C-alpha positions as CSV (number, residue, x, y, z in Angstrom):
1,M,2.7,2.4,35.9
2,H,0.8,2.3,32.6
3,Y,0.4,-1.5,32.5
4,P,-1.5,-2.9,35.5
5,T,-0.6,-6.5,34.6
6,G,1.7,-6.2,31.6
7,K,5.3,-5.3,31.8
8,A,6.6,-2.9,29.2
9,N,9.7,-3.9,27.2
10,A,10.5,-6.8,29.5
11,A,14.2,-7.7,29.4
12,E,13.4,-11.3,28.4
13,H,12.0,-10.1,25.1
14,K,14.9,-7.7,24.3
15,D,16.5,-10.0,21.7
16,Q,13.2,-10.7,20.0
17,R,12.4,-7.0,19.8
18,K,15.8,-6.2,18.4
19,S,15.5,-9.0,15.8
20,L,12.1,-7.8,14.7
21,R,13.4,-4.2,14.3
22,L,16.3,-5.5,12.2
23,N,14.1,-7.7,10.0
24,M,11.0,-5.6,9.4
25,T,8.8,-6.6,6.5
26,P,8.7,-4.2,3.5
27,A,5.3,-3.0,4.7
28,E,6.6,-2.3,8.2
29,S,9.6,-0.4,6.8
30,L,7.4,1.7,4.6
31,L,4.9,2.6,7.4
32,W,7.8,3.3,9.8
33,R,9.2,5.9,7.4
34,S,5.9,7.7,7.7
35,L,5.5,7.4,11.5
36,R,9.1,7.9,12.8
37,G,10.2,11.3,13.9
38,R,6.6,12.4,14.6
39,G,6.0,12.3,10.9
40,A,2.3,11.3,11.0
41,G,0.3,14.0,12.7
42,G,3.1,14.9,15.1
43,W,2.6,11.8,17.3
44,K,5.5,9.9,18.9
45,W,5.6,6.2,17.8
46,R,7.7,3.3,18.9
47,R,8.3,0.2,16.7
48,Q,8.5,-3.3,18.1
49,H,7.5,-2.2,21.6
50,G,6.9,-4.9,24.2
51,I,3.8,-5.0,26.3
52,G,3.5,-8.0,28.6
53,P,4.1,-11.1,26.6
54,F,3.6,-9.4,23.2
55,V,5.7,-7.2,20.9
56,L,3.6,-4.6,19.1
57,D,4.4,-3.5,15.6
58,F,3.9,0.2,16.3
59,Y,2.8,1.9,19.5
60,C,1.9,5.5,20.4
61,P,2.3,5.7,24.2
62,T,0.6,9.1,24.4
63,L,-2.6,7.7,23.0
64,R,-2.1,4.1,24.0
65,L,-2.7,3.1,20.4
66,C,-1.2,0.0,18.7
67,I,-1.0,-0.4,15.0
68,E,-0.6,-4.0,13.8
69,L,0.2,-5.0,10.2
70,D,-1.1,-8.4,9.2
71,G,0.6,-10.3,6.4
72,S,0.4,-13.9,5.3
73,A,1.8,-15.0,8.7
74,H,-1.5,-13.9,10.3
75,D,-3.7,-15.9,7.9
76,Y,-4.0,-18.8,10.3
77,T,-3.5,-17.0,13.7
78,Y,-7.0,-15.6,14.3
79,E,-7.4,-17.1,17.8
80,Y,-3.9,-15.8,18.8
81,D,-4.7,-12.3,17.4
82,E,-8.0,-12.3,19.3
83,R,-6.3,-13.2,22.6
84,R,-3.6,-10.7,22.0
85,T,-6.1,-7.9,21.2
86,A,-8.2,-8.8,24.3
87,Y,-5.1,-8.7,26.5
88,L,-4.1,-5.3,25.1
89,K,-7.6,-4.0,25.5
90,E,-7.4,-5.0,29.2
91,Q,-4.3,-2.9,29.4
92,G,-6.2,0.1,28.0
93,I,-4.6,-0.1,24.6
94,R,-6.6,0.2,21.4
95,V,-5.5,-2.0,18.5
96,V,-5.9,-1.0,14.9
97,R,-5.0,-3.5,12.1
98,F,-4.0,-3.0,8.5
99,T,-2.8,-5.6,6.0
100,N,0.6,-5.4,4.4
101,D,-1.2,-5.1,1.1
102,Q,-3.1,-2.0,2.3
103,V,0.1,-0.4,3.4
104,Q,1.9,-1.1,0.2
105,T,-1.0,-0.2,-2.2
106,C,-2.8,2.5,-0.3
107,H,0.0,3.9,1.8
108,D,-1.2,7.5,1.9
109,G,-4.7,6.3,2.8
110,V,-3.4,4.2,5.7
111,V,-1.3,7.0,7.1
112,A,-4.3,9.4,6.7
113,E,-6.5,6.9,8.6
114,I,-3.9,6.6,11.4
115,V,-3.7,10.4,11.7
116,R,-7.5,10.6,11.8
117,I,-7.8,8.0,14.5
118,C,-5.0,9.7,16.5
119,G,-6.8,13.1,16.2
120,E,-10.1,11.6,17.4
121,M,-8.5,9.8,20.3
122,A,-6.7,13.0,21.3
123,D,-10.1,14.8,21.3
124,N,-11.4,12.0,23.7
125,T,-14.1,11.1,21.3
126,D,-15.0,7.6,20.1
127,P,-13.4,7.2,16.7
128,A,-15.8,6.5,13.9
129,P,-15.5,3.0,12.4
130,L,-12.4,2.5,10.3
131,L,-12.6,3.5,6.7
132,S,-12.7,0.6,4.3
133,L,-9.5,0.7,2.3
134,P,-9.3,-1.1,-1.1
135,T,-7.3,-4.3,-1.2
136,P,-5.5,-5.4,-4.4
C-alpha cells in the first residue's frame, strides 16, 4: 500500500471529490487541459485525488508529486496548508504550489516548471529550487 497512514480516495470523500471536479476554478481547468492525457512530459496525472483526509488538486502517482493551486481561498489558511503539506510529506508525497494568477498569466512557464520537476524526480535527484515565476 502506498499510504502507510493515509487512505487513498476514501469512500467518505467521494462526493466531495466529484463536486470539486465538476466545479474546478478557471486556473484548475486551464492547468488540467495541459496535464490530462499525459500531456505534460508524458506523466499520468489525477485531479481531485484523495489522500487520507485531504483532496489534492493534481497528483502524479508515479512520482508521488502533488500540485496545488492557491487562490484567494488560501489567503488565510496558512496553518491548514502547512499541516496538510506536513501530512503529505509524511506519506512520501512532495507538494509544489502555484498561485491561480501564475497559472493564468504564465501558463507555459508553470507547465514547463512542472515538467522540469517531474524529470528531476524521475532521475532520482533533488530538484533545484523552484523558479521564481512573475506574478501580475
